[in-house]
C-alpha positions as CSV (number, residue, x, y, z in Angstrom):
1,M,1.5,18.9,-0.9
2,K,3.9,19.4,-3.8
3,A,6.0,17.1,-5.8
4,R,8.4,17.0,-8.8
5,V,9.1,14.3,-11.4
6,T,12.1,14.9,-13.8
7,W,13.1,12.6,-16.6
8,I,16.7,11.3,-16.3
9,E,16.9,9.0,-19.6
10,N,15.1,6.5,-21.5
11,N,11.9,5.6,-19.3
12,T,13.6,6.5,-16.0
13,F,12.3,9.2,-13.9
14,L,13.3,10.8,-10.4
15,G,10.4,11.7,-8.2
16,E,11.1,14.3,-5.4
17,S,8.5,15.1,-2.7
18,D,8.2,18.4,-1.0
19,S,9.6,16.9,2.1
20,G,12.9,16.3,0.6
21,H,12.7,12.7,-0.3
22,A,13.6,11.0,-3.7
23,V,12.7,7.7,-5.4
24,V,13.4,6.5,-8.9
25,M,10.7,5.2,-11.1
26,N,11.2,3.3,-14.3
27,A,8.9,1.8,-16.8
28,S,9.8,-0.9,-19.5
29,S,9.2,-0.2,-23.0
30,T,8.6,-3.9,-23.4
31,P,6.1,-5.8,-21.3
32,G,8.0,-8.3,-18.9
33,A,11.4,-6.8,-19.5
34,P,13.7,-5.8,-16.5
35,T,13.6,-2.6,-15.1
36,I,15.7,-0.6,-12.7
37,A,13.3,0.6,-10.3
38,P,9.4,0.2,-9.5
39,S,7.0,1.7,-12.0
40,P,4.7,4.4,-11.0
41,M,1.8,2.0,-10.7
42,E,3.8,-0.2,-8.3
43,Y,4.6,2.8,-6.3
44,L,1.0,3.6,-6.3
45,L,0.2,0.0,-4.7
46,L,3.0,0.4,-2.3
47,G,1.8,3.8,-1.4
48,T,-1.7,2.5,-0.5
49,G,-0.2,-0.4,1.4
50,G,2.1,1.9,3.5
51,C,-0.8,4.3,4.1
52,T,-3.1,1.6,5.5
53,S,-0.3,-0.3,7.4
54,I,0.5,2.9,9.2
55,D,-3.2,3.3,10.2
56,V,-3.6,-0.2,11.4
57,V,-0.4,-0.1,13.5
58,M,-1.3,3.3,15.1
59,I,-5.0,2.2,15.7
60,L,-3.7,-1.0,17.5
61,Q,-1.1,1.0,19.6
62,K,-3.6,3.5,20.5
63,G,-5.8,0.7,21.7
64,R,-2.9,-0.4,24.0
65,Q,-2.5,-3.5,21.9
66,D,0.9,-5.4,22.2
67,V,1.6,-5.2,18.5
68,C,5.3,-5.8,17.2
69,G,4.8,-6.5,13.5
70,C,2.6,-5.7,10.6
71,E,3.2,-6.8,7.1
72,C,0.7,-5.8,4.3
73,R,0.8,-8.2,1.3
74,L,-1.0,-6.7,-1.7
75,E,-2.2,-8.4,-4.8
76,A,-3.7,-6.3,-7.6
77,E,-5.3,-6.9,-10.9
78,R,-5.3,-4.4,-13.7
79,A,-7.2,-3.8,-16.8
80,T,-5.9,-5.7,-20.0
81,S,-6.4,-2.7,-22.3
82,D,-5.5,1.1,-21.9
83,P,-5.7,2.7,-19.5
84,K,-4.5,-0.2,-17.5
85,V,-6.2,0.9,-14.2
86,F,-6.3,-1.4,-11.2
87,T,-9.4,-3.4,-11.2
88,K,-9.1,-5.5,-7.9
89,I,-6.7,-5.1,-4.9
90,N,-6.4,-7.6,-2.0
91,M,-4.6,-6.4,1.1
92,H,-3.7,-9.2,3.4
93,F,-2.5,-8.1,6.8
94,V,-0.1,-10.4,8.8
95,V,-0.2,-8.9,12.2
96,T,2.3,-10.0,14.9
97,G,1.7,-9.4,18.7
98,K,1.0,-10.6,22.0
99,D,-2.6,-11.6,22.8
100,L,-4.0,-9.9,19.9
101,K,-7.9,-10.5,19.4
102,P,-9.4,-11.1,15.9
103,D,-12.0,-8.5,16.4
104,T,-9.7,-5.8,17.5
105,V,-7.5,-6.4,14.5
106,Q,-10.4,-6.5,12.2
107,R,-11.7,-3.1,13.7
108,A,-8.3,-1.6,12.9
109,I,-8.2,-2.7,9.5
110,D,-11.9,-1.6,9.0
111,L,-11.2,1.8,10.4
112,S,-8.2,2.2,8.0
113,A,-10.4,1.2,5.0
114,E,-13.5,3.3,5.8
115,K,-12.2,6.4,7.7
116,Y,-8.7,6.9,7.8
117,C,-6.5,5.6,4.7
118,S,-6.8,8.5,2.1
119,A,-5.1,6.4,-0.6
120,S,-7.3,3.1,-0.2
121,I,-10.4,5.3,0.2
122,M,-9.6,7.3,-3.0
123,L,-8.8,4.1,-5.0
124,G,-11.8,2.3,-3.3
125,K,-14.2,4.7,-5.6
126,S,-13.1,2.9,-8.6
127,V,-11.4,-0.5,-7.6
128,A,-12.7,-3.4,-5.8
129,I,-10.7,-3.7,-2.5
130,S,-10.8,-6.6,-0.2
131,H,-9.1,-7.2,3.0
132,S,-8.0,-10.3,5.1
133,F,-5.7,-10.9,7.9
134,E,-3.9,-13.3,10.1
135,I,-2.5,-13.1,13.5
136,V,0.9,-14.4,14.5
137,A,1.1,-14.7,18.2
138,V,4.3,-14.0,20.2
139,A,5.0,-15.0,23.7
C-alpha cells in the first residue's frame, strides 16, 4: 500500500491513495478555529469506524442476517499534552434490520474487534476501545 500527502497551502494538505482516491486534510493553527476539512486525527477515527463497520455488515450478511443499515457513532478522548494521542474510543453501533438478534450482532462486533478490523486492533494496542450497540427493527 502506498499513499502521498502534498502540502497545498497554510495547514491544508491533499492525501492521495494508491487506488486513485483523494482527500483534503486541514488543521487549525488556533485550537477551536474553523477548518475547511477534517484533520488527520479525525480521518484516523473515521477510518477506524469505517473499517469496523464494513466488517460488521459483511459478517452479518455472510450469516444471512437481514441487515439494512449500520451506523457507527464514535466518541474519542485525546491526551491533553503532546503527543495528543487517542486515550479512549467508544464505538456505538446502530444496526437496522429485520429479526436481528442481539447475540448475533454482538458476535459480529466482537469478531471485527478481535479478528478482522486491522485499524481498531492496531489502535487497541495503545487505546482503550469499548463497544456498544442497539438494534433498530424494521418490518
